[in-house]
C-alpha positions in Angstrom: 99.3 -7.1 29.9 98.3 -4.2 32.0 96.3 -1.0 30.7 95.8 2.3 32.5 93.1 4.8 31.2 92.4 8.0 32.9 90.3 11.2 32.2 91.5 14.0 34.5 90.8 17.8 35.3 94.2 18.0 36.9 97.7 18.2 35.6 98.9 15.1 34.0 102.1 13.5 35.4 104.5 12.7 32.5 107.1 11.1 34.8 104.3 8.8 36.5 103.1 7.9 33.1 106.7 6.7 32.0 107.3 4.9 35.1 104.0 3.2 34.9 104.9 1.6 31.7 108.7 0.8 32.6 109.1 -2.9 32.6 112.2 -5.3 32.6 110.7 -7.3 29.6 110.3 -4.1 27.5 113.1 -2.6 25.4 111.0 -0.2 23.7 108.8 2.5 25.2 107.0 5.1 23.0 105.4 8.0 24.6 103.3 10.6 23.1 102.7 14.0 24.9 100.2 16.5 23.2 100.6 20.0 24.1 98.6 23.0 23.7 100.3 25.2 21.0 100.0 28.7 20.6 98.5 29.1 17.0 96.5 27.3 14.7 96.1 28.1 10.8 98.2 31.4 11.5 95.6 32.5 14.3 97.0 33.1 18.1 95.4 30.3 20.2 94.8 31.7 23.9 93.7 28.5 25.2 91.9 25.2 24.8 88.7 23.7 26.5 88.3 20.0 26.5 84.8 18.5 27.3 84.1 14.5 27.3 81.3 12.2 27.7 83.3 10.5 30.5 81.6 7.1 30.7 81.6 6.6 26.9 85.1 8.0 26.7 86.8 5.5 29.1 84.7 2.4 27.6 86.3 3.8 24.0 89.8 4.2 25.1 89.6 0.8 26.7 88.6 -0.5 23.5 91.4 1.1 21.5 94.0 -0.2 24.1 92.6 -3.7 23.6 92.7 -3.2 19.8 96.3 -2.1 20.1 97.0 -5.1 22.4 95.3 -7.5 19.7 97.6 -5.8 16.7 100.8 -5.7 18.4 103.0 -7.5 21.2 102.5 -4.9 23.9 103.0 -5.3 27.5 101.7 -2.0 28.6 99.4 0.6 27.5 98.8 4.1 29.1 96.2 6.7 28.0 95.9 9.9 30.0 93.6 12.8 28.9 92.6 16.1 30.6 89.5 17.8 30.3 88.7 21.5 31.3 90.5 24.7 30.2 94.3 24.3 29.4 96.4 27.0 28.7 99.3 27.3 26.1 102.3 24.7 26.9 99.9 22.4 29.0 99.5 18.7 28.3 96.0 17.5 27.4 97.1 13.9 26.3 99.6 11.3 27.2 100.0 7.8 25.6 102.7 5.5 26.7 103.1 2.1 25.2 105.6 -0.6 26.2 106.8 -3.4 24.2 109.7 -5.7 23.9 110.9 -4.0 20.7 110.6 -0.4 19.2 108.7 -0.9 16.1 105.5 -2.3 18.0 105.7 0.6 20.4 105.9 3.1 17.7 103.0 1.5 15.6 100.7 0.9 18.8 101.2 4.3 20.1 100.5 5.8 16.7 97.4 3.8 16.1 96.0 5.0 19.6 96.4 8.6 19.0 95.1 8.5 15.9 92.2 6.2 16.7 91.4 8.3 19.9 91.1 11.7 17.7 88.6 9.8 15.5 86.3 7.9 17.9 86.7 8.9 21.4 83.7 11.3 22.7 86.3 13.9 23.7 85.7 17.5 22.3 88.2 20.5 21.8 87.5 24.2 21.6 90.1 26.6 20.7 89.7 29.9 22.0 91.1 33.1 20.1 91.1 36.8 21.0 88.2 37.4 18.6 86.1 34.0 19.1 86.2 30.4 19.5 85.6 27.3 17.5 85.0 23.6 18.2 87.5 21.6 16.2 86.8 18.4 14.6 89.5 15.7 15.2 90.5 15.8 11.4 89.3 19.2 9.6 
């Protein structure tokens, strides 16, 4: 079982992520790509800023990946997350999971993104024309 975890200030490469989880043993690959949307609660979003406590974030992401491996028959897990300022349309997070069958891939991928948002010390600030706000994972 393989795991790739990365925090980066540079653009995330979707194709690399998909290629990395490809495996002849895996018939199901689920990929979650989070993008910066242009509005939240009816307000126009100009950009987002992400900050992380990197050492702790990596450790927590590794823990989440291991939990997914323990719960589902997963072959490969990739979790990449950006930090820094991202514009509308840019990608802050990619999660890719490869399993023999699709159900496990879907379940593990959803578990990873949901748990990441709850437990990993990565914080998101939404910037609007009239101000900014730090966003809780689940308001």
